[in-house]
Every structure is written in C-alpha cells, then in structure tokens.
C-alpha positions as CSV (number, residue, x, y, z in Angstrom):
1,M,110.2,91.2,92.5
2,M,108.7,88.0,91.7
3,A,107.6,87.0,88.2
4,F,103.9,87.2,88.8
5,T,104.3,90.9,89.8
6,H,106.6,91.8,86.9
7,I,104.0,90.2,84.6
8,A,101.1,92.2,86.3
9,A,103.2,95.3,85.9
10,G,104.1,94.6,82.3
11,S,100.5,93.9,81.5
12,A,99.2,97.0,83.0
13,S,101.9,99.1,81.6
14,A,101.3,98.0,78.1
15,L,97.5,98.4,78.3
16,L,98.0,101.9,79.7
17,A,100.4,102.5,76.8
18,A,97.8,101.3,74.4
19,D,95.2,103.6,75.9
20,W,97.5,106.6,75.6
21,L,98.3,105.7,71.8
22,N,94.5,105.0,71.3
23,A,95.6,101.6,69.9
24,P,92.9,99.4,68.1
25,A,92.1,96.1,69.7
26,P,94.5,94.0,67.6
27,Q,97.3,96.3,68.4
28,T,96.3,96.4,72.1
29,L,96.8,92.6,72.2
30,L,100.1,92.8,70.4
31,M,101.2,95.5,72.9
32,L,99.9,93.2,75.7
33,G,101.9,90.3,74.4
34,G,104.9,92.4,74.0
35,G,104.4,93.7,77.6
36,V,104.3,90.6,79.2
37,L,107.5,89.3,77.3
38,G,109.2,92.5,77.9
39,S,108.5,92.3,81.7
40,M,110.4,88.8,82.0
41,L,113.3,89.7,79.7
42,P,115.4,91.6,82.2
43,D,115.7,88.4,84.3
44,I,117.4,86.5,81.4
45,D,120.5,86.9,83.4
46,H,119.2,84.8,86.2
47,P,119.3,81.0,85.5
48,G,116.8,80.3,88.5
49,S,114.3,82.8,87.3
50,A,111.1,81.9,85.7
51,F,112.3,83.1,82.3
52,G,115.9,82.3,82.7
53,R,115.0,78.6,83.4
54,R,113.4,78.6,79.9
55,V,116.5,79.9,78.1
56,L,119.0,78.2,80.3
57,P,122.3,78.3,78.2
58,I,121.7,81.9,77.4
59,S,120.8,82.6,81.1
60,M,123.8,80.8,82.4
61,M,126.3,82.7,80.0
62,L,124.8,86.3,80.8
63,S,124.9,85.3,84.6
64,A,128.6,84.3,84.4
65,V,129.7,87.3,82.5
66,F,127.6,90.1,83.9
67,G,125.8,88.8,87.0
68,H,122.2,89.3,88.0
69,R,120.9,92.6,87.7
70,G,123.8,93.9,85.6
71,I,123.5,94.9,82.0
72,T,120.1,93.3,81.6
73,H,118.7,95.8,84.1
74,S,119.9,99.0,82.4
75,L,118.4,101.6,80.0
76,L,121.0,100.4,77.6
77,A,119.3,97.0,77.5
78,V,115.8,98.6,77.0
79,V,117.1,100.2,73.8
80,G,119.1,97.1,72.8
81,M,116.3,94.5,73.3
82,S,113.8,96.9,71.5
83,A,116.0,97.5,68.6
84,L,116.8,93.7,68.4
85,A,113.1,92.9,68.5
86,W,112.3,95.4,65.8
87,Y,115.1,94.2,63.7
88,S,114.2,90.5,64.0
89,L,110.3,91.1,63.2
90,H,111.2,93.5,60.2
91,H,113.4,90.9,58.7
92,L,110.7,88.3,59.3
93,A,108.6,90.5,57.2
94,W,106.0,91.4,59.9
95,H,103.8,94.2,58.9
96,P,104.8,97.5,60.8
97,G,101.1,97.5,61.9
98,Y,101.9,94.4,64.0
99,S,105.5,94.7,64.7
100,V,105.6,98.3,66.1
101,P,102.7,97.7,68.6
102,F,104.6,94.5,69.8
103,V,108.0,96.3,70.2
104,V,106.4,99.1,71.9
105,G,104.9,96.5,74.4
106,I,108.3,94.9,74.8
107,A,109.9,98.4,75.8
108,V,107.0,99.1,78.0
109,G,107.1,95.9,79.8
110,Y,110.9,96.0,80.0
111,L,110.6,99.4,81.7
112,S,107.9,98.2,84.1
113,H,110.5,95.2,85.0
114,L,113.3,97.9,86.0
115,A,110.7,100.2,87.8
116,G,109.6,97.1,89.9
117,D,113.2,96.1,90.8
118,W,114.0,99.8,91.5
119,M,111.6,99.6,94.4
120,T,113.6,96.8,95.9
121,N,116.6,97.1,98.3
122,S,118.9,95.9,95.6
123,G,117.8,98.6,93.1
124,V,118.9,98.7,89.4
125,P,122.1,99.9,87.5
126,L,120.2,102.0,85.1
127,L,123.2,103.6,83.6
128,W,125.2,100.4,83.2
129,P,128.2,100.1,82.9
130,S,128.2,102.5,85.8
131,K,128.1,100.6,89.0
132,R,125.6,103.1,90.5
133,R,122.4,101.4,91.6
134,F,119.2,103.4,91.7
135,V,116.8,102.6,94.5
136,A,113.4,103.9,95.3
137,P,112.8,105.9,98.6
138,L,109.8,103.5,99.3
139,R,110.8,99.9,99.0
140,L,109.1,96.7,98.8
141,F,110.8,93.3,100.0
142,T,110.4,90.4,97.4
143,G,107.5,88.2,98.4
144,D,106.1,90.4,101.2
145,F,102.5,91.3,101.7
146,R,102.9,94.7,99.9
147,E,104.1,93.0,96.8
148,Y,101.3,90.5,96.8
149,L,99.0,93.5,97.2
150,L,100.5,95.4,94.4
151,A,100.3,92.5,92.0
152,F,96.6,91.8,93.1
153,V,95.7,95.5,92.4
154,M,97.4,95.5,88.9
155,Y,95.9,92.1,87.9
156,G,92.4,93.4,89.0
157,W,92.9,96.6,87.0
158,V,94.1,94.6,83.8
159,I,90.9,92.3,84.2
160,V,88.6,95.2,84.8
161,H,90.3,97.2,81.9
162,G,90.1,94.2,79.5
163,M,86.3,93.7,80.3
164,R,85.7,97.4,79.7
165,T,87.6,97.4,76.4
166,A,85.9,94.4,75.2
167,G,82.6,95.8,75.7
168,R,83.2,98.9,73.4
C-alpha cells in the first residue's frame, strides 16, 4: 500500500480505538498522532518509502539486514516498537495520561499498516522469524483504483468523525 493509504488507516484506527476507550479530546489527539506515526513505522525498513527516506541511515541498515517486509512487518515488531515508545516516553518523564494514549495510537497504527499490507499480494510475515507470509483472500494492488477508493473513504470518515467530535 501507499503511504497516504497507511496514514488514512492509522488515523481511522486510532479514532476508532479512542471511541472504544471513550478517550477525552486531548487523549484522542495523542492517539491520532500515535496512529499516524505507527502507520508509517513498519516501512522504516525500505529506504525509498516516505518514512524510510526521513531516517535513511536506519532504513538502509534495516533493509540490508532484514529486507523489506521482514521483522518490521511482524507482530513482534508491534510489541517491540510499542514497548520502546513507552520506555522512551516514561524516561522522558511524560505523564501516563499522555504517554499511554500516544503508545496505544502507535500500536493501533502499526497494526493498521500490517493489515493494509496483508491485503496486498506480498502479504506480511506476522510470525517472523517464520518465513510464512499471511495474505488476505481479497487483495488490493498497490496504487490501483480500489486502494484510492479505500483511502478516500477512510479520510472521509476521519474528517466527518473529527467534525462530529469537535461539535460535542
């Protein structure tokens, strides 16, 4: 999937999680920010990706060692990145009322990225280091009409949800 679709999925997923957790507005914004970041993190292993280009030395190293859609596209990475984010924010003395929603957003956004790539022909190695790739029965091709439609619908929902939430 393309970066803008991953961001749409991360945003929508974070807002759904915030609704489910009945988070107040400030925590919802933190979850939304975490969701956007988490939706981009798995592609840190691809130097040509939108996120990989911004952290090129790390991206090149991860790509050389693990390749694209290796460890960073696994459930192990979701747990590892969430733990790393929580640990970092805890040691930066972030209040749990801020750090926990942000980390929840990262985890939800990360999972949305994996779900999006699961719907492509390449699939994802959810149980890395196992080489088995999980692929959805119904697939999207990166950049095809259905991906654009899916992103459009998700962005529309995020905008409508945001306007509805702001009106409360």
